Structures are given as C-alpha cells and as structure tokens.
N, C-alpha and C positions, 0 to 999 in steps of 0.2 A: 406479542412478547418479543419477537425478533427486533422490532424497531426500538424497543426499550434497550436492548443490548447494544444496538448501534449508537443510540444516544449516550449511553454510558461510556462507550469507547471514545466518542466525540468529545466528551467533557474531560475524561481522565487522561487521554493520550493524544495530546495535540501534535506532538512530533510525528506520531503515526499518521495523522491526517495529512500533514505536509508531505510525507512520503507517498501516500496514496494519490494525492493531487499531482505529484510529479510524474507518477506512472501514467495517470490519466486513463480514460476509458477507451482510447483509440487503439493503441498498439502496445506490444510488450517490449521491454528493454532488457538487455543482458545485464547481469549483476554489475559487472565492471563499468559499463556505460552509465548505468543508473547512479552508482556511487560516485563516479566522477562528476556527473551532472549536479549531484547534491553537495559535493565538496567534502564529504566525510566518509571514512571507511569503517572504523571500529563500531561505533555506536549505531550508525545507520544500518549496518549489516545485521546487527543483532535485532534491530527493529523489523527489518525485512523478514528475518526468520520467524520472529514473533507473529508478524502479520500472516505468515504462511500457516502457522499453528492455529491461529484464531480462525482462519478460513477467509481472509480478505484478499489474499494474493495467491495466485497459482504459479508454481515454479516448475518449468519443464526443461529437461536437458535436450538440447538440439545441437549436434555437431560440436561437442566439447564446450558448449556455452550453456549457462543456465539462464533461461528467458523467464522474466517475471511479468505477469499480466494480472489484471484485476478480475476477481470473481464477481458474481452478481451482487453479493453482499458488499464487496468493496466499491462497486459502482454506485450502489444505493447510498453508502456512507459519503462518497464524494459529492453526490447531488444534494444530499441533506446538508453537508457542510457549506455548499455554495448557497443554498436557500437561506441558511441561518446567517451566513456571512463570516464564517470562521476561516 
C-alpha cells in the first residue's frame, strides 16, 4: 500500500520529485543552500514544507540552520523515479 502512495506522489507532484532528486540520498542541505541551488524561493520552499508534512523529508535545526535530508520513503521515491525515468 505504501508503494501505491509513492506512485501517486510520483505522478501527481513532479516538482516535488525534482526537489527530492536535488536533495539526494547522500547528505542534507540547509534550506537556504538548497533553495539557491534550485533557483527559486517561494514555491519551492512551500514544496519543501509539504514534503516534510508528507514524510519524505526530515528537517532538523542545527546551529541556527535548518538541515533537510531525505527519509527512507523519500529515498524510495527517488530510486523509483530513477527506475521509471522521471
């Protein structure tokens, strides 16, 4: 059932998939660094918060910075997107 939810996110929210691919499974990015890398602040920041609510991104506060990293579901979604070719 969980994979069906990930497929639904993959189909309906392609911008969210691009955001998750940018974060990548390796390390976390601070919010400012991530948004600068994406080149957008308003809409992408809302997507980032939405991804946190869905449970795809984990946000931690470390030394006055919010660090964003992928959860296990986020990593599954990125690998699924790479397999499909999205």
